[in-house]
N, C-alpha and C positions, 0 to 999 in steps of 0.2 A: 503495499500500499503506498510505498515513497518513489519518487522519481528522484536522481539524483541527475541535474544538467549543469551545464560547462555556459558561463556566465563570461562569456567572452570580455567586454568593454569593462566588467567590472572585476578580472581578473580573477573569481571566484567558483568555487563549486557551490553549489542551491540547492536546498532538500524542499522536494514538495509534499506535504501529508497529503495526496489522494483522496482522503475522506472529510478531514477538515478544511483543505485549500492553506494551511500554513505553511508559511514561506520564512526558511530559517539558512544561513550562513553552513554547508556542511564542510570546508576545507578552504582556507586560504584566506586574507586580511585584503582590502582594499587598500594602498597606498600609491601616495605623487607617483616614486620610481617602480618600474615593474620588476623586481626581480625574482628567483626560480629556488628560494631557500626550503631547504626540507623541515620538516617538524608536525608536532602533533597537531590536529584540525585545523582551525584557523590561527596558530604562530607560524603554519606554512606560507608561503605564497605562489601566486603563479605569474606566468605575463602572457594574457591572451589565451588562456584555454580553449584547444578547440571541441578534438573528440574523448567520448566516453568508451571504454567495452570493456565489458567484466565477465567473471567466469564465478559462478557460483559454486561450482566443486572445489576451487582454490582459496574461495575468500578473499578475492582480491580485484580492484578495478586498476585499470589504465588508462590514464589521458593525457595527450596530445598538445602541445602548444607548440608556439612559435621561434621560444626562449629554449627549449630543450626539447629532444625527440619524441624522451616518454618518460614519466613521472608514474610510479604504483603507490594506489590507497587501498589500503586494509579496511576494512568492516568487518564488526559494527565499530569496532575501535579504531577510530579513524589516524591515522598516521601515513605522511606522504614523504614519499622517497626517491631519487632519482636513478633509474638505470641506465637510461641510456642516453645521451644526448645527441642531439641532432646533427649534421657534419653542414658545416658550412662548404658552401659551393659557388663558385664564381667562373663566370665566362659561360659559353655553350656547351651543355655535355654532348657527348660524341659517346661515352662509353660506360655502362655501368658499371662501378666497382664495389663486386660482391668479397664475402669472405671476413672474417675474424672482428666481431665489433665487440668493444668496453666501455665501460666508464671513460678514462682516462683515453682510450684510443680511437675513439670513433671519430676525430676529426682528421683523421689521416685518409688514404686512399682506400681504405680495406673498409668494407662493411657501413658504406656511406648511403646514406639517407638524403635528399632534399629536405626543405624546412615545409615543402608543400607536399603534404601527405596524410592519407585518412587511414585507420588501422580496425581489423574489429580481432579478435581473439576467440579461439578455438573451445569447444564448452568444456572440454579437458583442463585446458590451462596450460598447454603446452606449445604451442604454436602463433603465432600472429600471420595474418594475410593484409601484405598493406601495399596498397595503390599508391605509386610513385609519380606525381601528377608532371613532374619538372622530368622527367626521365620517361614520361609515358611508359611505365613499367608496371607487371605486378609484382612485387616480390614475396619472400616468407622470409620471418624473424624465427629461426629455430632458440627457444628458450634454455633449450638443455646444452645445447652445445653453442651458444650467443652467437650464431652464423649468420648472415643473410647472403639470401640467394635469390636469382631472377629466374620466375617460373614461367614467365611470357612477357612478350611485347619486349620494349626497350630500343637502342637507337642497332644499327647494322649498316655496314658497310655496301652500297650497291652500287656499282660500276663505279667503282672509286672515289662515291660519295655518300656521306653519314647520312642516312635518312632515318630520322629518331620519332616518327608519325605515323599513322596508317589508318586502314579499318579492318584488313584483312584476318580473316580464323585462319587455324593453323594449329600446328602443334608446340606448345611451348615459347620458345623466344622466334618463330617464324610468323604467330600474330603478332599484330601489332596494333597499339590503342593509342588515342588521339586525348590530352589529358584525362586519365581515369581518376574517380574523384569519391569513389564510395565502394565497399563489400560490406558483405554479410556472407556467413560462413552456414552451411547446414550442421544438426545436431552430430552425424555422422561424419564429419571432417570429408565427404563424398564430396562435394559440391561448393565452389564461391560462384555467388553472383556478384558481376562488378557493375556501377555505372561509369559508363563511357561519354562521359561528357560531350567531348568535344564532338563525339561520332550519335549526339543524341540518342544512345543506345544503352540498354540495359545486354551484360555480353555472361555467358555461365562456362567456367574453367573447370572439367575433371579432374580433382586434385590426386586422382590416381593414373590416368594418363597423360596430363596437362593440354588433353583437347579444348581451344578455345573457339567456343559457340555463338550465336546471337538470340537470343530469347525476346528482346525488343529489337526492331530496327534492322539493318541492313546494310550492306557494301557496295556503293556508295549509297548514301541516305536518302528514303523516298520521302513524299509528301502524305501519308495519310493521315485523314481527318481523327479519328477515333479506333480503336480497336487493332491489336496487332503491333502497334508502332505509333510513334509519338512525331507529331508536327515538327519538320526540319527547326523550328524556331524557339521550340519549348527544349528544357532541359531540366533534368532528375536534380533535385536538391539535396534528398536524402531517403532512404528506403528500409524498411523492415523486413524479417521473415516472421510469417503467421508463427504462432506454436506450432500448430497441425503443419507447418509446412509443405502446405496447398496452394499459397498465395504470397505475392506481394505487396508490399504498401506505399505507396510510392509519392513523395510530394513536387511537387512541378508549380512552378509561377504561374500556371494557370488554374490548378488546381488537385484533389489528391485521386488519385489511381489505384485500382485492384486489380492485380494482374495475374489470372489465373497460371499457376506452372502447369498443367496436365493439357492445358491447349492453346498456352500465348495470346492470349488475349485480355486486353486493359479495358476494364471500367471504367469512366471517371464517377466518383463519387461526389465530388461538390468542385464548386468552382469559386474562383476568388471573387472578391467585390469589383476587383477593377475590369473581371471581363463579362460583366452584364450579369 
């Protein structure tokens, strides 16, 4: 009965009691200079926290922010700690640098991630699937080995030129993405659904074979009005998987969609005020 959200511009995590509607500060304190200090509850600080993903099995939540790659939050006893800082990236990325990543070594050329990413943790708490927008790639972070590996997308050399984005399907790094911006994982760790924002699509990655295919959308993008896809001008801001794993619930600038996984059909549930 509690909802934990990242209050981006207040640099805090907030807790909403769904029954009473009461809002309290869960972690972080609002200060003039944004920092990322570890510590208990409201003694910790955040700098523009973004995505929260949790694992009930491990009793841990993980928060990404613009200042640090990943913060770990214990619950119900709230304590914030930094486990993986983000990598500082300069210039145009032409190669995804996989490898070992540690708190002290994440700024090196191995195991790097850009600051522009989303993440989701497996329900057993053993790995993260990460959509790295700047590298146009999907990565996996293994928590046991502390290694980052590219499983799909990324730049490659084509006729002597590095090509960093595209829309085609395929196995692993043969497939290409354009600004992947979100991910959810099935409970059995078999499939990950990816928001491919630059292609106005939702893609499927089979985590066993690393085969990439389209759930919603096509390559190149088409212009369906409703169902089976989205309008080319429409992006997907976020999505969640239903508890019974039969549909995705997606939020777009034009309203909310229910996307049935069995038929790959999108139903508009409600429009935003601006759309009339």
